[in-house]
NUZA-77129 format. One record per atom (N, C-alpha, C, O, CB): x negated, y, z negated. Coordinates in steps of 0.001 Angstrom, whole numbers, padded with zeros to 6 digits, always signed. Glycine has a CB too. Example, Ala and Ser with C-alpha at 12.3 -4.5 7.8 and 13.67 -1.06 7.14 Angstrom:
-013190-005690-007800
-012300-004500-007800
-013200-003300-007800
-014236-003319-008465
-011308-004473-009046
-012850-002250-007080
-013670-001060-007140
-012900+000030-007870
-013409+001138-008039
-014084-000598-005725
end
This chain:
-004207-002504+007471
-002933-003143+007652
-001857-002253+007311
-001901-001618+006257
-002825-004354+006878
-000771-002139+008214
+000321-001222+007922
+001164-001713+006767
+001413-002914+006661
+001187-001027+009143
+001600-000845+005920
+002530-001115+004878
+003881-000479+005192
+004775-000484+004346
+001990-000622+003560
+004033+000044+006343
+005331+000593+006795
+005566+001992+006366
+004613+002693+006028
+006447-000237+006300
+006810+002445+006362
+007117+003735+006063
+008285+003793+005051
+008992+002806+004846
+007410+004459+007307
+008460+004931+004449
+009505+005087+003465
+009914+006611+003401
+009074+007509+003334
+009010+004546+002051
+011158+006806+003425
+011771+008124+003264
+011730+008611+001798
+012329+007976+000929
+013223+008081+003760
+011053+009693+001522
+010928+010240+000249
+012215+010998-000194
+013000+011419+000656
+009741+011127+000231
+012426+011168-001513
+013623+011910-002027
+013826+013205-001366
+014980+013553-001113
+013519+012154-003491
+012756+014013-001036
+012911+015262-000309
+013209+015170+001178
+013443+016187+001831
+011716+016029-000475
+013202+013953+001717
+013438+013792+003147
+012238+013421+004001
+012384+012881+005098
+013991+015020+003661
+011082+013707+003501
+009787+013402+004239
+009643+011939+004469
+009910+011130+003581
+008541+013907+003455
+009209+011577+005692
+008950+010184+005987
+007378+009955+005749
+006573+010743+006245
+009421+009824+007525
+006991+008945+005041
+005619+008720+004694
+005286+007422+005266
+006025+006460+005057
+005356+008769+003193
+004158+007313+006020
+003678+006046+006503
+002350+005722+005827
+001525+006619+005656
+003533+006064+008033
+002113+004436+005427
+000993+004092+004658
+000281+002835+005261
+000925+001950+005824
+001426+003864+003219
-001015+002802+005121
-001807+001693+005614
-002756+001261+004413
-003206+002078+003609
-002644+002124+006958
-002995+000009+004375
-004033-000450+003355
-005289-000903+004202
-005201-001461+005296
-003446-001725+002381
-006376-000616+003608
-007725-000830+004241
-008629-001516+003289
-008791-001037+002166
-008375+000502+004688
-009195-002543+003635
-010271-003216+002733
-011604-002675+003151
-012020-002815+004301
-010282-004853+002858
-012257-002069+002232
-013604-001500+002459
-014311-001278+001182
-013708-001394+000115
-013534-000199+003218
-015535-000972+001239
-016295-000624+000029
-016779+000778+000064
-017866+001050+000574
-017460-001542-000154
-015985+001701-000477
-016438+003113-000483
-016176+003734-001924
-015494+003159-002773
-015653+003962+000671
-016745+004877-002096
-016681+005466-003369
-015708+006682-003302
-015809+007510-002397
-018095+005868-003840
-014784+006769-004258
-013755+007859-004146
-014403+009216-004097
-013853+010094-003432
-012763+007817-005335
-015516+009466-004737
-016158+010822-004608
-016688+011162-003275
-017110+012296-003052
-017262+010951-005547
-016688+010201-002345
-017152+010437-000926
-016004+010887-000062
-016214+011125+001128
-017782+009145-000307
-014786+011022-000593
-013575+011364+000119
-013794+012682+000842
-014266+013624+000207
-012366+011446-000840
-013490+012811+002096
-013349+014058+002907
-012009+014174+003470
-011576+013356+004282
-014347+014118+004028
-011330+015204+003037
-009859+015302+003433
-009828+016203+004713
-010732+016992+004988
-008905+015960+002196
-008714+016014+005465
-008346+016963+006516
-007641+018043+005817
-007284+017962+004642
-007471+016336+007649
-007438+019123+006629
-006739+020350+006087
-005423+020548+006753
-005242+020107+007888
-007592+021626+006280
-004454+021219+006076
-003269+021604+006707
-002954+023037+006347
-003482+023561+005366
-002158+020682+006342
-002107+023674+007119
-001690+025055+006912
-000335+025186+006612
+000487+024476+007193
-001960+025859+008014
+000027+026077+005706
+001422+026329+005345
+001580+027800+004891
+000610+028482+004559
+001886+025342+004214
+002863+028255+004894
+003113+029608+004369
+003056+029502+002844
+003747+028679+002244
+004520+030194+004866
+002232+030338+002232
+002063+030334+000811
+001680+031692+000366
+000792+032283+000981
+001047+029324+000380
+002275+032247-000657
+003553+031713-001336
+004733+031680-000363
+004765+032367+000659
+003957+032619-002590
+005694+030844-000742
+006895+030769+000145
+007531+032039+000478
+007694+032898-000388
+007905+029945-000449
+007910+032209+001729
+008566+033425+002274
+007719+034706+002086
+008241+035819+002023
+009937+033622+001597
+006431+034504+002001
+005561+035672+001895
+005020+036185+003271
+004524+037304+003399
+004390+035328+000983
+005157+035256+004320
+004577+035630+005558
+003058+035346+005738
+002483+035511+006814
+004824+037031+005737
+002493+034935+004680
+001059+034653+004606
+000834+033134+004792
+001490+032294+004176
+000462+035149+003231
-000097+032851+005646
-000417+031350+005856
-001782+031061+005216
-002747+031811+005366
-000455+030939+007462
-001806+029950+004508
-003082+029476+003876
-003374+028045+004209
-002478+027261+004520
-003029+029626+002354
-004601+027724+004143
-005059+026295+004441
-005415+025596+003110
-006055+026142+002211
-006355+026278+005440
-004928+024301+003072
-005184+023469+001918
-005562+022132+002312
-005167+021699+003395
-004035+023406+001034
-006371+021349+001459
-006769+019956+001801
-005480+019077+001622
-004666+019313+000729
-008013+019424+000842
-005347+018094+002484
-004340+017183+002445
-004455+016328+001210
-003428+016000+000615
-004342+016400+003654
-005618+015957+000799
-005892+015171-000473
-006807+015976-001365
-007731+016633-000883
-006558+013754-000165
-006564+015933-002639
-007519+016696-003521
-008427+015787-004273
-009452+016245-004777
-006769+017573-004525
-008106+014483-004386
-008941+013571-005036
-008547+012110-004750
-007433+011873-004282
-008923+013852-006479
-009425+011120-005017
-009083+009709-004742
-009670+009037-006038
-010550+009549-006729
-009746+009107-003269
-009071+007826-006278
-009529+006977-007391
-009011+005591-007143
-008021+005402-006435
-009048+007514-008784
-009679+004618-007726
-009286+003240-007635
-008438+002921-008931
-008789+003352-010029
-010578+002288-007492
-007331+002164-008759
-006447+001692-009835
-006072+000321-009619
-005954-000061-008455
-005230+002511-009960
-005861-000502-010603
-005194-001736-010406
-003664-001542-010231
-003167-000456-010526
-005494-002650-011563
-002918-002541-009768
-001532-002284-009403
-000745-001819-010558
+000091-000940-010346
-000899-003491-008828
-000902-002312-011824
-000062-001831-012901
-000350-000349-013273
+000576+000397-013591
-000254-002722-014118
-001632+000069-013231
-001944+001405-013410
-001410+002303-012302
-000889+003389-012559
-003367+001533-013532
-001545+001840-011088
-000987+002566-009951
+000426+002842-010075
+000873+003947-009767
-001199+001853-008730
+001217+001829-010542
+002624+002054-010806
+002940+003121-011720
+004010+003713-011585
+003209+000905-011294
+002113+003443-012659
+002369+004433-013605
+002037+005791-013086
+002546+006782-013609
+001645+004154-014818
+001175+005893-012042
+000679+007092-011501
+001362+007543-010295
+001439+008748-010052
-000671+006965-011238
+001898+006598-009467
+002401+006953-008150
+003746+007612-008175
+004529+007393-009099
+002470+005758-007304
+004021+008386-007213
+005313+009041-006980
+006360+007923-006857
+006129+006892-006225
+005283+009969-005674
+007528+008171-007491
+008661+007207-007452
+009003+006769-006015
+009287+005600-005754
+009917+007838-008110
+008965+007721-005122
+009422+007464-003705
+008363+006647-002897
+008621+006182-001786
+009699+008850-002961
+007105+006493-003547
+006020+005789-002830
+005730+004490-003478
+004819+003808-003008
+004752+006622-002776
+006429+004049-004547
+006231+002915-005232
+006465+001692-004379
+005878+000630-004582
+007043+002927-006377
+007323+001879-003443
+007670+000697-002490
+006375+000215-001903
+006245-000994-001714
+008704+001125-001277
+005457+000998-001615
+004165+000531-001019
+003373-000356-001889
+002686-001248-001391
+003314+001676-000662
+003431-000162-003158
+002701-001090-004126
+003473-002363-004124
+002850-003396-004369
+002589-000494-005636
+004773-002423-003874
+005491-003687-003769
+005097-004479-002445
+005028-005708-002413
+007038-003398-003805
+004863-003707-001431
+004552-004382-000147
+003099-004840-000017
+002779-005739+000761
+004870-003454+001001
+002246-004207-000786
+000733-004541-000660
+000443-006017-000954
-000178-006662-000110
-000136-003652-001674
+000834-006578-002055
+000493-008026-002240
+001071-008945-001184
+000411-009909-000797
+000977-008499-003585
+002236-008695-000718
+002826-009447+000370
+001990-009339+001639
+001757-010358+002289
+004236-008966+000631
+001518-008120+002030
+000700-007907+003208
-000519-008581+003089
-000964-009126+004099
+000446-006527+003469
-001238-008652+001868
-002499-009286+001653
-002258-010745+001817
-003057-011391+002496
-003102-008949+000280
-001239-011326+001264
-000997-012806+001410
-000788-013200+002881
-001273-014229+003351
+000263-013244+000573
-000022-012307+003607
+000235-012609+004985
-001092-012554+005768
-001300-013364+006671
+001282-011627+005570
-001960-011644+005446
-003194-011524+006186
-004107-012780+005887
-004754-013299+006797
-003922-010168+005801
-004141-013225+004677
-004939-014377+004288
-004405-015634+004940
-005178-016540+005249
-004958-014534+002773
-003071-015712+005162
-002516-016913+005779
-002832-016965+007294
-002564-018006+007894
-000988-016962+005550
-003343-015991+007913
-003654-016041+009336
-004881-016916+009607
-005287-017070+010759
-003884-014628+009875
end
């Protein structure tokens, strides 16, 4: 279920979805992205989009999440209630 998008403090737009499923965080397989690194070096390197995954309850997630992405934790309970009301 989509949780919408939010503009981050650095200007990046992040889109988030919530998914109900039964999976183990250690089974995560990330896609890769390429960027110039070190900055202004002219060298391009490849990095994983995600380095790890873990399960947290909402209160613990609020302590760990980036400030600009906390809005998604506010949207999640509302989205779950809306889904159950269908």
